[in-house]
C-alpha positions as CSV (number, residue, x, y, z in Angstrom):
1,M,123.0,76.8,121.7
2,S,120.4,76.2,119.0
3,L,117.7,78.2,117.2
4,Q,114.2,77.3,118.5
5,V,111.1,78.0,116.4
6,L,107.7,77.3,117.8
7,E,104.1,77.9,116.7
8,I,101.4,78.1,119.4
9,K,97.8,79.1,118.9
10,P,96.5,82.0,121.0
11,S,93.6,79.8,122.3
12,T,96.2,77.3,123.6
13,T,97.6,80.0,125.8
14,N,94.3,81.3,126.9
15,S,91.0,79.5,126.4
16,S,89.1,82.8,126.4
17,I,90.7,83.8,123.1
18,T,88.5,82.4,120.4
19,E,89.1,84.6,117.4
20,F,92.1,85.5,115.3
21,D,93.6,82.2,116.4
22,D,96.3,81.6,113.8
23,P,99.5,80.6,115.6
24,H,101.8,82.9,117.4
25,T,105.5,82.3,116.5
26,V,108.3,81.9,119.1
27,V,111.9,82.3,117.9
28,Y,114.9,82.3,120.2
29,I,118.3,80.7,120.7
30,S,118.2,78.3,123.6
31,Q,121.2,77.8,125.9
32,S,121.8,76.3,129.3
33,N,122.5,79.6,131.1
34,Y,121.4,83.2,130.4
35,T,123.0,86.4,131.7
36,N,120.9,89.5,132.5
37,A,122.2,91.0,129.3
38,D,120.8,88.1,127.3
39,L,117.2,88.8,128.4
40,K,115.9,91.0,125.5
41,L,112.3,90.5,124.4
42,L,111.1,91.5,120.9
43,I,107.3,91.6,120.3
44,W,106.7,91.4,116.5
45,L,103.4,92.5,115.0
46,P,102.4,91.6,111.4
47,G,100.4,93.9,109.2
48,S,96.7,93.8,108.3
49,M,95.5,90.3,107.5
50,G,99.0,89.1,108.0
51,R,100.3,86.2,110.1
52,P,103.5,86.0,112.1
53,S,104.4,82.9,110.2
54,N,104.6,85.0,107.0
55,Q,107.4,87.1,108.4
56,M,109.9,84.5,109.7
57,T,113.0,85.8,108.1
58,I,113.1,89.0,110.0
59,Q,112.1,87.2,113.3
60,K,114.9,84.7,112.9
61,F,117.4,87.5,112.2
62,A,116.3,89.3,115.3
63,A,116.8,86.1,117.3
64,S,120.3,85.9,115.8
65,Q,120.9,89.4,117.3
66,G,120.1,88.0,120.8
67,Y,116.3,88.7,121.0
68,F,113.7,86.4,122.4
69,V,111.1,87.0,119.7
70,L,107.3,86.6,120.0
71,G,105.4,87.0,116.7
72,I,101.9,87.9,117.9
73,Q,98.6,87.1,116.1
74,Y,96.2,89.8,117.0
75,V,93.0,91.5,115.8
76,N,94.2,92.7,112.4
77,G,91.4,91.7,110.0
78,E,90.9,95.2,108.7
79,T,93.3,98.0,107.8
80,V,93.3,101.0,110.1
81,G,93.0,103.1,106.9
82,S,89.7,101.4,105.9
83,I,88.4,101.6,109.5
84,C,89.2,105.4,109.7
85,K,88.3,106.4,106.1
86,K,86.3,109.6,106.2
87,K,86.5,109.6,110.0
88,S,88.2,112.2,112.2
89,S,92.0,112.2,112.3
90,S,91.8,111.0,115.9
91,C,90.4,107.7,114.7
92,Y,93.8,106.3,113.8
93,Y,95.3,106.8,117.2
94,E,92.2,105.7,119.1
95,T,91.8,102.6,117.0
96,R,95.4,101.5,117.5
97,V,95.2,102.1,121.2
98,E,92.1,99.8,121.5
99,I,93.8,97.1,119.4
100,V,96.8,97.2,121.7
101,T,95.2,97.6,125.1
102,G,91.6,96.5,124.7
103,E,90.4,99.7,126.3
104,D,87.3,101.2,124.8
105,T,89.0,104.2,123.1
106,S,87.4,103.9,119.7
107,S,83.8,103.9,118.5
108,Y,84.9,102.4,115.2
109,I,86.3,99.0,116.4
110,S,85.5,96.6,119.2
111,V,88.5,94.8,120.8
112,S,88.0,93.3,124.2
113,P,90.8,93.2,126.8
114,T,91.0,89.5,126.3
115,N,91.7,89.9,122.6
116,S,94.1,92.8,123.0
117,V,97.8,92.6,122.0
118,L,98.8,93.0,125.6
119,N,96.7,90.1,126.9
120,R,97.9,87.9,124.0
121,V,101.5,88.7,124.9
122,T,101.2,88.0,128.6
123,S,99.2,84.8,128.0
124,L,101.9,83.6,125.7
125,L,104.7,84.5,128.1
126,N,102.9,82.7,131.0
127,Y,102.3,79.6,128.8
128,L,106.0,79.5,127.7
129,E,107.2,79.9,131.3
130,A,105.1,77.0,132.4
131,N,105.5,74.7,129.4
132,V,108.7,75.5,127.5
133,D,111.4,77.3,129.5
134,S,111.2,79.2,132.8
135,V,113.5,81.9,131.2
136,W,110.3,83.4,129.6
137,G,109.1,84.5,133.0
138,N,111.8,87.1,133.2
139,F,109.8,89.3,130.8
140,L,106.9,89.6,133.2
141,T,106.7,91.7,136.3
142,S,103.4,89.9,137.2
143,P,101.3,87.4,135.4
144,S,99.4,90.2,133.6
145,S,102.2,92.8,133.3
146,I,105.1,93.0,130.8
147,D,108.5,94.1,131.9
148,W,109.0,97.1,129.6
149,N,112.6,97.5,130.7
150,R,113.5,94.3,128.8
151,T,111.0,94.7,125.9
152,S,111.2,96.1,122.4
153,V,108.4,96.2,119.8
154,A,108.6,96.1,116.0
155,G,106.1,95.5,113.3
156,H,105.2,95.8,109.6
157,S,102.5,98.0,108.2
158,Q,99.5,98.1,110.6
159,G,101.8,96.2,113.0
160,G,104.4,99.0,112.6
161,G,101.8,101.6,113.4
162,N,100.7,99.7,116.5
163,A,104.4,99.4,117.5
164,A,104.6,103.2,117.3
165,V,101.5,103.5,119.6
166,M,103.2,101.1,122.1
167,A,106.3,103.4,122.0
168,Q,104.0,106.3,122.8
169,L,102.3,104.4,125.7
170,Y,105.2,102.5,127.2
171,P,109.0,103.0,127.9
172,L,110.3,100.5,125.4
173,Q,113.9,99.6,124.9
174,L,113.5,99.9,121.2
175,A,110.7,100.5,118.7
176,A,111.1,99.7,115.0
177,T,108.5,100.4,112.3
178,F,108.6,98.9,108.9
179,S,106.6,100.6,106.1
180,A,104.7,102.4,108.8
181,P,102.9,104.2,110.2
182,S,100.9,105.6,107.2
183,D,98.1,107.4,109.0
184,D,96.2,110.4,107.8
185,S,96.9,112.0,111.2
186,D,99.5,113.9,113.0
187,W,99.4,112.0,116.3
188,T,103.0,111.0,116.0
189,S,104.1,114.6,116.2
190,T,101.5,116.0,118.7
191,K,101.6,113.3,121.4
192,S,104.5,112.8,123.9
193,F,106.2,109.4,123.7
194,A,107.1,107.3,126.8
195,T,109.9,105.8,124.7
196,N,113.0,107.9,124.3
197,A,113.2,109.3,120.7
198,S,116.8,107.9,120.3
199,K,115.3,104.4,120.5
200,V,112.7,104.8,117.7
201,F,113.5,103.7,114.1
202,G,111.7,103.5,110.8
203,L,112.3,101.9,107.4
204,I,110.4,102.5,104.2
205,H,110.8,101.7,100.5
206,Y,110.7,104.8,98.3
207,E,108.1,103.1,95.9
208,D,105.7,102.2,98.8
209,Q,102.2,103.5,98.0
210,G,102.1,104.9,101.5
211,C,105.6,106.4,101.4
212,R,104.5,110.1,101.6
213,N,102.1,109.5,104.5
214,T,104.8,107.5,106.3
215,L,107.4,110.3,105.9
216,S,104.8,112.8,107.1
217,N,104.1,110.6,110.2
218,W,107.9,110.5,110.7
219,G,107.9,114.3,110.8
220,G,108.0,115.3,107.1
221,E,110.7,117.6,105.9
222,G,111.3,119.0,109.3
223,L,111.7,115.5,110.8
224,A,110.1,116.5,114.0
225,G,108.4,114.0,116.4
226,P,109.8,110.7,117.7
227,F,111.6,109.9,114.5
228,F,114.5,112.3,114.6
229,D,117.6,113.1,112.6
230,F,117.8,113.4,108.8
231,L,116.3,110.8,106.5
232,Q,119.0,108.5,105.1
233,E,119.0,106.3,102.1
234,V,119.8,102.7,102.9
235,D,123.2,101.5,101.7
236,H,122.5,97.9,100.6
237,S,126.0,96.7,101.1
238,S,126.7,97.6,104.8
239,N,125.2,99.5,107.7
240,E,128.1,102.0,107.7
241,G,126.3,104.6,105.6
242,F,123.3,105.3,107.8
243,G,124.9,108.3,109.5
244,A,123.1,107.8,112.9
245,S,119.8,108.4,111.2
246,H,116.6,106.9,112.7
247,T,114.6,107.1,109.5
248,L,115.8,104.9,106.7
249,C,114.7,104.7,103.0
250,S,115.3,101.7,100.9
251,T,115.9,102.3,97.2
252,A,116.5,98.7,96.3
253,P,115.4,98.2,92.6
254,I,112.1,96.5,92.2
255,S,110.8,95.3,88.8
256,L,107.7,97.1,87.5
257,L,105.9,93.8,87.5
258,E,106.5,93.5,91.2
259,C,106.4,97.2,92.2
260,L,103.2,96.8,94.3
261,Y,105.3,94.5,96.5
262,A,107.4,97.5,97.7
263,H,105.3,97.8,100.8
264,G,106.2,94.4,101.9
265,S,109.8,94.5,100.7
266,T,111.0,95.7,104.1
267,A,109.9,92.7,106.2
268,V,107.5,90.2,104.6
269,D,109.0,86.9,103.5
270,D,107.7,86.6,100.0
271,R,108.3,90.3,99.2
272,L,111.9,90.5,100.3
273,Q,114.7,90.9,97.7
274,Y,118.0,89.2,98.1
275,Q,121.7,89.8,97.5
276,P,123.7,87.3,95.5
277,N,125.0,85.9,98.8
278,G,121.4,85.0,99.8
279,E,120.9,87.7,102.4
280,P,117.9,90.1,102.2
281,V,119.0,93.5,100.7
282,V,117.6,95.3,103.7
283,Q,119.4,93.1,106.3
284,P,122.0,95.8,107.0
285,A,119.1,98.1,107.9
286,W,117.6,95.4,110.2
287,E,121.0,95.0,111.9
288,Y,121.3,98.8,112.4
289,M,117.8,99.2,113.8
290,F,117.8,96.1,116.1
291,S,121.1,97.1,117.5
292,G,119.8,100.5,118.5
293,G,121.6,102.5,115.8
294,Q,125.0,100.8,116.2
295,P,127.6,101.3,114.9
296,A,126.8,104.9,115.5
297,V,128.5,106.6,112.6
298,S,128.0,110.3,112.9
299,G,125.7,111.9,110.3
300,N,126.6,114.9,108.1
301,G,123.3,116.7,108.5
302,A,122.3,116.1,104.9
303,M,118.8,116.8,103.7
304,P,116.5,113.8,103.2
305,T,117.6,111.5,100.4
306,C,114.3,109.6,100.0
307,S,112.1,110.9,97.2
308,C,108.9,108.9,97.3
309,D,107.9,107.6,93.9
310,P,104.9,105.2,94.3
311,C,104.9,102.8,91.5
312,L,101.1,102.4,90.9
313,W,101.0,105.0,88.2
314,K,103.9,103.3,86.4
315,M,101.9,100.0,86.4
316,I,98.8,101.7,85.1
317,L,100.8,103.5,82.4
318,A,102.4,100.2,81.3
319,L,99.1,98.3,81.3
320,V,97.1,101.0,79.4
321,G,99.9,101.5,76.9
322,T,100.2,97.8,76.3
323,L,96.4,97.4,75.9
324,I,96.2,100.2,73.4
325,A,99.1,98.8,71.5
326,L,97.5,95.4,71.4
327,L,94.3,96.8,69.9
328,I,95.7,99.1,67.3
329,P,97.4,96.7,64.8
330,P,94.2,94.5,64.2
331,A,92.2,97.7,63.8
332,I,94.7,99.0,61.2
333,V,94.7,95.8,59.3
334,A,90.9,95.4,59.2
335,Y,90.4,99.0,58.1
336,A,93.1,98.9,55.5
337,V,91.9,95.6,54.0
338,H,88.3,96.8,54.1
339,R,89.2,100.0,52.2
340,T,91.6,98.5,49.6
341,G,89.7,95.3,49.0
342,K,86.2,96.4,49.8
343,I,85.7,93.3,51.8
344,P,83.1,93.4,54.6
345,F,84.5,93.6,58.1
346,A,82.7,90.3,59.1
347,Q,84.9,88.4,56.5
348,L,88.2,89.8,57.7
349,W,88.8,87.5,60.7
350,K,91.7,85.6,59.1
351,P,94.0,88.5,58.3
352,V,93.1,90.3,61.6
353,A,93.8,87.1,63.6
354,V,97.1,86.5,61.9
355,S,98.3,90.0,62.4
356,W,97.2,90.0,66.1
357,L,99.0,86.8,66.8
358,I,102.2,88.0,65.3
359,Y,102.0,91.3,67.2
360,L,101.1,89.4,70.5
361,A,104.2,87.3,70.1
362,I,106.4,90.3,69.6
363,S,104.8,92.4,72.4
364,V,104.8,89.7,75.0
365,S,108.6,89.1,74.6
366,V,109.6,92.8,74.4
367,V,107.3,94.3,77.0
368,T,108.1,91.5,79.5
369,V,111.8,92.2,79.2
370,S,111.2,96.0,79.7
371,I,108.9,95.4,82.7
372,V,111.5,93.2,84.4
373,S,114.1,95.9,83.8
374,S,111.8,98.2,86.0
375,S,112.2,101.3,83.9
376,V,109.2,103.2,82.8
377,I,111.1,104.6,79.9
378,S,112.0,101.1,78.7
379,V,108.3,100.1,78.9
380,V,107.2,103.1,76.8
381,G,110.0,102.4,74.4
382,A,109.0,98.7,74.3
383,V,105.5,99.6,73.4
384,G,106.8,101.9,70.6
385,I,109.1,99.2,69.3
386,T,106.4,96.6,69.3
387,G,104.1,99.0,67.5
388,A,106.7,99.7,64.8
389,M,107.4,96.0,64.4
390,S,103.8,95.1,64.2
391,G,103.3,97.9,61.7
392,A,106.0,96.5,59.5
393,A,104.5,93.0,59.9
394,T,101.1,94.5,58.9
395,L,102.5,96.1,55.8
396,G,104.1,92.8,54.8
397,L,100.9,90.9,55.4
398,M,99.0,93.4,53.4
399,W,101.3,93.1,50.4
400,W,101.2,89.3,50.6
401,W,97.4,89.2,50.8
402,R,97.1,91.6,47.9
403,K,99.5,89.6,45.8
404,T,98.1,86.2,46.5
405,D,94.4,87.1,46.8
406,W,94.3,84.9,49.9
407,W,91.8,87.1,51.6
408,R,89.4,87.2,48.6
409,C,85.8,86.1,49.2
410,R,84.3,83.3,47.1
411,A,80.8,82.0,46.7
412,K,79.8,78.5,47.8
413,T,80.2,77.2,44.3
414,G,83.8,78.3,44.2
415,T,83.2,80.8,41.5
416,P,85.2,84.1,42.1
417,L,82.8,86.9,42.9
418,A,85.3,89.6,42.3
419,G,88.9,90.5,42.0
420,S,90.6,87.8,39.9
421,E,92.4,88.9,36.7
422,E,90.4,86.5,34.5
423,D,87.2,88.1,35.8
424,A,88.5,91.5,34.9
425,N,89.4,90.4,31.4
426,A,86.0,88.9,30.7
427,S,84.5,91.5,28.4
428,S,81.0,90.3,28.5
429,E,79.5,88.1,31.2
430,M,76.1,88.0,32.9
431,V,76.3,87.5,36.7
432,N,73.4,87.2,39.0
433,P,74.8,87.4,42.6
434,V,71.7,86.1,44.3
435,G,70.1,83.7,41.9
436,S,67.3,83.8,39.4
437,G,64.7,84.6,42.0
438,S,66.5,87.8,43.0
439,N,65.0,91.2,42.6
440,Y,68.4,92.5,41.6
441,S,69.2,93.0,37.9
442,S,72.0,91.2,36.3
443,V,75.2,93.2,35.7
444,Q,77.2,93.2,32.5
445,V,80.9,93.4,33.2
446,T,82.6,95.7,30.7
447,Q,86.4,96.0,30.5
448,E,87.8,99.4,31.1
449,A,90.0,100.8,28.4
450,D,93.1,100.8,30.7
451,G,92.7,97.2,31.7
452,G,91.6,98.0,35.2
453,R,88.6,97.0,37.3
454,G,85.3,97.2,35.6
455,R,82.3,99.1,36.9
456,G,80.5,95.8,37.1
457,E,83.0,94.5,39.5
458,E,82.6,97.5,41.7
459,L,78.8,97.0,41.8
460,I,79.3,93.4,42.6
461,D,81.7,94.3,45.4
462,E,79.1,96.7,46.8
463,E,76.3,94.1,46.6
464,M,78.3,91.4,48.4
465,D,77.1,92.7,51.7
466,L,73.6,91.7,50.7
467,V,74.4,88.1,49.8
468,P,72.9,85.8,52.4
């Protein structure tokens, strides 16, 4: 017995297929003899723009559970949501039926029978029977007909919605939807299903952007329709806590930096999260679903435990907060130096740059840690902490600049224009800020009685903006 993994282009199985020709995947455990109980086919359908090869972990796991797995590349170049946007609610069901069967049921998409999911499956089965192993012929009742008595269908996202349609059309042995369906339609509750409701399962992550739509498609609070029983939170240590539920909700922690990956965290290879032992955290849910709800631990009739909390708004809050916090310190520094030193804004790039670099170093480290911790509160706190730290740094820089006169402007000759102590002590000095040809009068600097800045210095400061 050994695990076999093959990749076969659709056009190789049927020369009439000329588009969406990325390879199908074939995963199964080969052995010398098969019993009737061994013959279980699982059709796996990836999501929009997805390829079967991007979801190999779940296909290999299904094969380890005894399935002959076919990952089907089909017409999935657009999301059903984008196709049906601002269309009637019937668009979702009609579009999915045409993708699956090739029948002309939708005016919003054109899928020929040749390019349908069904034809791609039968073409692949015929090819495998003729070229790989005759065992594959057991899943056909004729060259163009699938044996539904041996067949289960599962899929992610659009593929999960299409799997639900196939459960409605055909008497499957099992239907499993991952992060799906998420249609703005009630077809899952209004249409009768050929597949027994006890054989239909769904898994969603609570931070999935489509979580609320998916729960509605599953039946909402009433849990009507093909997905029955109460909604159950996934226990990420075993499958003993599912309580015979057919609708499962993953609450596996996802960092805020990766929260938009929640949609793929139920099945897509590079979106999965892993336990310390290397197993996907949702593997217990996979085992429960692919085994048809076994072990069947009786439920307690509890209310749904999945509170959808899409993470997009958290990401927006973190980004906007960080952007604002990045802009505030330089603005404070520039304004403060301008007011206290009467220095033109155009000549403040040095203190502003230094302050911003210090703040950037602080904010990147603190905010990154808070984002990885996945808590919105920690992100908001981190922005506050970095703001306070940058404020302290700004005050320190202001004191140092004021004390050292580092930021003072000087003329090309090196002569101080304003602000040094010896300038202030000069009781009588003629200064022409723009040269002998200037239309401006010379200004006599007179020392104030209290030893402070002279009126002449103030005038010079005010005229500095006019120096070319």
